[in-house]
C-alpha positions in Angstrom: 175.3 86.0 34.5 178.8 86.7 33.0 181.4 84.1 34.1 183.4 86.7 35.8 180.6 87.5 38.2 179.9 83.8 39.3 181.4 82.6 42.6 184.1 79.9 42.0 182.5 76.5 42.3 185.4 75.3 44.3 184.7 77.7 47.1 182.5 76.4 49.8 181.0 78.1 53.0 181.3 75.1 55.1 183.8 72.1 55.4 180.6 69.7 54.9 179.8 71.2 51.6 183.5 71.2 50.5 183.6 67.4 51.4 180.8 66.6 48.9 182.5 68.3 46.0 183.9 66.1 43.1 187.4 64.5 43.8 190.6 66.1 42.6 192.0 65.3 39.1 195.2 67.2 39.3 197.8 67.8 41.8 200.5 70.6 41.7 203.8 69.6 43.3 206.8 72.0 44.1 210.2 70.6 43.2 213.4 71.8 44.0 217.1 71.4 42.8 218.9 70.2 46.0 222.4 71.4 44.6 220.8 74.5 42.6 222.3 73.1 39.4 219.0 74.0 37.8 215.9 76.0 38.5 213.2 74.7 40.8 210.0 73.7 39.2 206.3 73.2 39.5 205.1 69.8 38.4 201.5 68.9 37.4 200.6 65.3 38.4 197.7 63.1 37.4 195.7 61.9 40.3 192.6 60.6 38.4 192.7 56.7 39.0 190.6 56.3 35.9 193.2 58.0 33.8 195.8 56.1 31.6 198.5 58.5 32.9 197.5 58.2 36.7 200.4 58.8 39.0 202.6 60.3 36.2 203.9 63.9 35.7 201.8 65.5 33.0 203.9 68.8 32.9 206.7 70.6 34.5 207.1 74.2 34.7 210.7 75.3 35.2 211.5 78.6 36.7 213.8 81.3 35.3 216.2 81.4 38.1 218.3 78.9 40.1 218.6 78.5 44.0 215.1 79.7 45.1 214.5 76.6 47.3 210.8 76.0 46.9 209.0 74.7 50.0 205.5 75.9 50.8 203.1 77.5 48.3 199.4 78.3 48.2 196.4 79.7 46.2 195.5 83.1 45.5 192.1 82.8 46.8 189.9 80.1 48.6 186.7 79.8 50.5 187.6 82.7 52.8 186.6 84.9 49.9 182.9 84.2 50.9 183.5 86.0 54.1 180.7 88.7 54.1 183.3 91.5 54.9 185.6 90.4 52.2 184.3 92.1 49.2 185.8 89.6 46.9 183.0 87.0 46.3 183.8 86.7 42.6 187.6 85.7 42.9 188.7 82.5 41.4 191.1 79.9 42.9 193.4 80.3 39.7 196.9 81.5 40.7 199.5 79.6 42.7 201.9 81.7 44.7 205.2 80.2 45.1 207.9 81.8 47.5 211.6 80.7 47.2 212.4 80.3 50.9 216.2 80.9 50.1 216.1 83.4 47.4 213.1 85.6 48.8 211.7 85.7 45.4 207.9 85.0 44.9 206.5 83.6 41.7 202.9 84.0 40.5 201.5 81.0 38.2 198.5 81.0 36.3 196.7 77.7 36.1 194.3 78.8 33.3 193.4 78.4 30.5 194.9 74.9 30.6 195.2 73.7 34.3 197.6 71.0 32.9 200.1 73.6 31.5 200.3 76.5 34.1 202.2 79.7 33.0 204.6 81.9 34.9 203.0 85.2 34.7 205.0 87.3 37.3 207.9 87.4 39.4 208.3 89.6 42.6 212.0 90.0 43.4 213.3 89.9 46.9 214.3 93.6 46.7 210.6 94.6 46.4 209.5 92.3 49.2 212.4 93.6 51.5 211.8 97.4 50.6 208.1 97.1 51.4 207.9 94.9 54.4 211.4 94.7 56.0 211.0 90.8 55.7 212.9 87.9 54.0 212.6 84.2 53.4 208.9 84.0 52.5 207.3 80.8 53.7 203.8 79.8 54.2 201.0 81.3 51.8 197.4 81.5 53.0 194.7 83.3 51.2 192.4 85.4 53.5 189.2 87.3 53.1 191.0 90.6 51.8 194.1 89.2 50.3 197.2 87.1 50.5 199.1 86.5 53.9 202.7 85.4 53.5 204.8 84.5 56.6 208.5 84.8 56.6 211.5 83.5 58.4 213.9 86.2 58.2 214.1 90.0 58.7 216.7 92.4 56.9 220.5 92.0 56.3 222.4 89.6 54.4 221.7 86.8 57.0 218.1 87.8 57.6 218.7 88.7 61.3 218.1 92.4 61.3 214.8 92.7 62.9 212.3 89.9 63.5 210.4 87.9 60.8 206.6 88.3 60.5 203.7 88.3 58.0 203.1 90.4 55.1 200.2 91.2 52.8 199.8 90.9 49.0 196.9 92.0 46.8 195.3 88.7 45.6 194.3 90.2 42.1 197.2 92.7 41.3 199.8 90.8 43.4 201.4 94.0 44.6 203.2 93.6 48.0 201.2 95.8 50.3 203.4 95.9 53.5 203.8 94.1 56.8 200.7 92.8 58.6 201.6 93.4 62.3 200.6 96.6 63.8 201.5 95.6 67.6 203.9 92.6 67.3 204.4 92.2 71.1 207.1 89.7 72.1 207.2 87.7 68.9 210.8 87.2 67.4 210.5 84.0 65.4 208.2 82.7 63.0 207.2 79.6 61.0 203.4 78.8 60.2 200.2 80.6 61.0 196.4 80.0 60.6 193.1 81.7 61.9 189.6 81.3 62.9 187.7 83.9 60.9 184.4 84.4 62.9 186.2 84.5 66.0 188.8 86.9 64.6 191.9 85.4 65.9 195.3 83.9 64.5 197.8 81.6 65.9 201.5 81.5 64.7 204.4 79.2 65.5 208.3 79.1 65.5 211.2 77.6 63.8 214.4 79.5 63.9 216.3 82.4 62.0 218.1 81.9 58.8 221.6 81.0 60.2 219.8 78.3 62.2 218.4 76.4 59.1 220.0 77.6 55.8 223.1 75.6 56.2 221.5 72.8 57.9 220.5 72.1 61.6 222.9 73.6 64.2 223.5 70.9 66.6 224.8 73.3 69.2 221.7 75.5 69.1 219.3 72.5 69.2 221.0 71.0 72.3 221.1 74.4 74.0 217.3 74.9 73.1 217.8 77.9 71.1 215.4 77.2 68.4 211.6 78.3 68.7 209.3 76.9 71.4 206.3 79.3 71.6 202.8 79.6 70.2 201.7 83.2 69.5 198.0 84.3 69.5 196.8 87.3 67.6 193.8 89.7 67.2 193.3 89.0 63.5 191.5 92.2 62.6 193.4 94.5 65.0 196.6 92.8 63.8 198.0 92.8 67.2 199.7 90.1 69.5 197.5 89.2 72.6 199.1 86.2 74.1 202.3 83.9 74.1 202.3 80.3 75.3 205.7 78.8 76.0 205.7 75.1 75.6 209.0 74.7 77.4 212.4 75.2 76.0 213.1 71.6 75.4 210.1 71.2 73.2 212.1 72.5 70.0 210.4 73.7 66.8 206.6 73.8 67.0 206.1 73.9 63.4 202.6 73.2 61.6 199.5 74.7 63.3 196.1 73.2 62.3 192.9 74.8 63.8 189.6 73.0 63.5 187.9 73.7 60.2 184.6 74.1 61.9 184.8 77.7 63.3 182.6 76.6 66.1 185.3 74.4 67.4 187.9 76.7 69.1 190.8 74.3 69.2 193.6 73.2 67.1 196.9 71.4 67.0 200.6 71.8 66.7 203.3 69.4 66.1 206.7 69.8 68.0 209.6 68.4 66.0 211.6 67.0 69.1 212.1 67.1 72.7 215.7 67.5 73.5 215.5 65.7 76.8 214.5 62.5 75.2 214.1 62.8 71.4 210.4 62.4 71.5 208.1 64.1 69.1 204.7 65.5 70.4 201.3 66.8 69.4 199.8 69.6 71.4 196.2 70.7 71.4 195.6 74.3 72.1 192.2 76.0 72.9 190.4 79.1 73.8 188.6 79.5 77.1 185.2 81.4 77.5 187.2 84.5 78.6 189.2 84.6 75.4 192.6 83.3 76.9 194.2 80.4 75.3 195.8 77.2 76.7 197.8 74.3 75.3 198.4 70.9 76.4 200.7 67.9 75.2 198.1 65.3 74.1 200.3 62.7 72.2 203.8 61.6 72.4 205.7 59.6 69.6 208.9 58.0 71.0 212.2 57.6 69.2 213.3 54.2 67.7 216.6 52.6 68.9 218.8 51.7 65.9 222.2 50.5 65.3 224.8 53.4 65.0 226.1 52.0 61.8 222.4 52.7 60.3 222.6 56.5 61.5 224.0 59.6 60.1 226.9 61.2 62.1 224.5 63.7 63.6 222.5 60.9 65.5 225.1 58.2 66.1 225.9 59.3 69.5 222.2 58.8 70.5 221.7 55.3 69.3 218.1 56.3 68.2 216.0 57.8 65.5 213.8 60.8 66.6 210.4 60.8 64.9 211.1 64.4 63.8 207.5 65.6 63.2 207.8 67.8 60.2 204.0 68.2 59.2 200.7 67.5 60.5 197.2 67.9 58.7 193.7 67.7 59.8 190.8 66.2 57.7 188.1 68.6 56.6 185.5 67.1 59.1 188.2 67.6 62.0 188.1 63.8 62.6 191.5 62.6 61.7 194.9 64.3 62.4 197.7 62.9 60.2 201.2 63.3 61.7 204.4 62.9 59.3 207.4 61.4 61.2 210.1 62.2 58.8 212.8 60.6 60.8 211.3 57.3 61.5 209.5 57.1 58.1 206.1 56.9 59.5 202.7 58.5 58.7 200.5 58.3 61.6 196.7 58.8 61.7 195.0 59.9 64.9 191.2 59.9 65.6 190.7 63.3 67.2 186.9 63.6 67.7 188.0 64.2 71.3 190.9 66.8 70.7 192.2 66.4 74.1 192.8 62.5 73.7 194.1 61.8 70.3 193.8 58.1 69.6 196.1 56.3 67.1 193.9 54.9 64.5 196.4 54.1 61.5 200.0 54.0 60.4 202.1 53.2 57.4 205.8 53.1 57.0 207.9 54.1 54.1 211.4 55.3 54.2 213.0 56.3 57.4 216.6 56.9 58.3 217.1 53.6 59.9 214.1 51.5 58.6 214.6 52.4 54.9 211.2 50.7 54.2 210.5 50.5 50.4 207.3 51.6 48.7 204.8 48.6 48.4 205.9 48.6 44.6 209.4 47.6 45.9 211.2 50.9 45.1 213.2 52.9 47.3 211.4 55.8 48.8 214.3 58.0 50.3 213.7 60.4 53.1 210.4 59.8 55.0 206.9 61.1 55.0 206.9 65.0 55.0 204.6 67.5 53.4 201.0 66.0 53.7 197.8 66.9 51.9 194.5 65.5 52.4 191.8 65.5 49.7 188.6 67.5 50.5 186.5 64.3 51.0 189.2 62.8 53.3 189.6 59.6 51.5 193.1 60.1 50.1 196.3 61.5 51.8 199.2 62.6 49.6 202.7 63.0 50.9 206.3 63.9 49.6 209.6 63.0 51.1 212.1 66.0 51.2 212.3 68.4 54.2 214.9 71.0 53.3 217.9 70.6 51.1 220.5 71.0 53.6 218.7 68.9 56.3 218.1 66.1 53.8 221.8 65.9 53.3 222.4 65.8 57.2 219.8 63.3 58.1 219.7 61.2 54.8 223.2 61.1 53.4 224.4 58.8 50.7 222.3 60.3 47.8 224.6 62.0 45.4 222.3 64.9 44.6 220.0 64.7 47.7 217.0 62.7 48.3 215.2 61.6 45.1 211.8 63.3 44.6 208.9 61.0 45.5 205.1 61.5 45.8 202.9 58.8 47.1 199.2 58.4 48.4 197.4 56.5 51.1 193.7 55.4 51.0 191.7 56.2 54.1 189.3 53.7 55.6 185.7 54.7 56.3 186.3 54.2 60.1 189.9 55.1 60.0 193.1 53.2 59.1 195.3 54.0 56.1 196.8 52.0 53.5 199.5 53.1 50.9 198.4 52.9 47.2 200.9 50.3 45.5 200.3 51.9 42.1 200.8 55.5 43.0 204.3 56.6 43.4 205.4 59.5 41.3 209.2 59.5 40.7 210.5 62.9 40.0 213.9 61.6 39.4 217.3 62.2 41.3 217.5 65.9 39.9 214.6 67.0 42.1 213.3 67.0 45.7 209.6 67.0 46.3 207.8 69.3 48.7 204.3 70.5 49.1 201.3 69.3 47.1 198.4 71.5 46.3 195.1 70.0 44.8 193.3 71.7 42.0 190.0 72.3 43.7 191.6 73.0 47.1 192.5 70.7 49.9 192.3 70.8 53.7 195.4 73.1 54.1 194.2 75.8 51.8 190.7 76.8 52.8 189.2 78.9 55.6 185.6 78.4 56.3 183.1 81.2 57.3 180.3 79.0 58.6 180.0 76.0 60.8 179.9 72.4 59.3 176.5 71.8 60.4 
């Protein structure tokens, strides 16, 4: 059979089969220039422990423009291509789609023929995105059965506030922008992350804020007045229509990352809330679907703030005398057993055992960085920032994370760095029965010129795949 007609071996119909695949050897990491003095870049990192260059940057692909602000990115295709109705069984997990959250530009990077030296093959300018969708500030990239879904944080106009943000579609082979995804939007006005359950045919999305609320840093007045997002939205996936909103309460500001169970039989998932404005707590909420098709959500874990001397705090927090956890990312292992929670403010990565999703149990924790703690890495070096973008290996034995949130927010919460938080990427080993430990030999230093954001593993990871069948 010709190679072009073979199913990509990194596609798996179930999470269990994905966990049995060979371990990752390369990671791709998005880098940004905090002061926009140079172009953002894509770094290729050696994550093979048997390699002489383990933990080092093998290659860096610089983009042609400055000021893009790389944040999230994703693959052109994943295991959802195996969905019987997709018609795309012979796609390859080959191209990386990298949006610039500030410029609204989208880059297409080819990882073949040499995965260690990817090539820029297409640039989609912001004018094309806006003309065909009415959206700006592209953010999260997910590969679906019929193409690419990209969420946005802004609408039209110079400040992105003319019309609500939403999701738009791209062809996963030609990379043409096809148009907005929503047919019936309902009351949804803000956007951030989204994910779905393919066989059950629904999607869930979350909220951050509009561009004026994040592009120049957090707006303290808006936060204290509870003007950031605080809702979850549920959608009919195939019908592309809004079906339900759950308001978590106005004090639960910024429900960001959503993580449904990988096993589509399990109709539940998690969302992390950055901060409760009444007490500075962070929280994890479990959402689930009832037998009648309606959705519910419940706060199932709370992470308290840490008291701290005002002299250790940035001006933004000195009046509170404490550091909020600032939950910036969560990630769920492929077997739906462990949930990882990045507490960017306190410098902690938490591991929860979630076999019972209604009662997450803290099962592991590491500290590195943090606004007040400033815990060094086990190798003795300064980390800067705190645990942020988190990626789990398919087998669940390793958890990678970086340390930068967003350039303007970095400067507000972690002042003192001339060019912003220096780029770092580290990794934790996971115990067979839980527990995590930082690898003392693995700390990628991208230098003071770059901040480090999302990591994508060459053969796929827990945040990139949708599965068509159960894990059984």
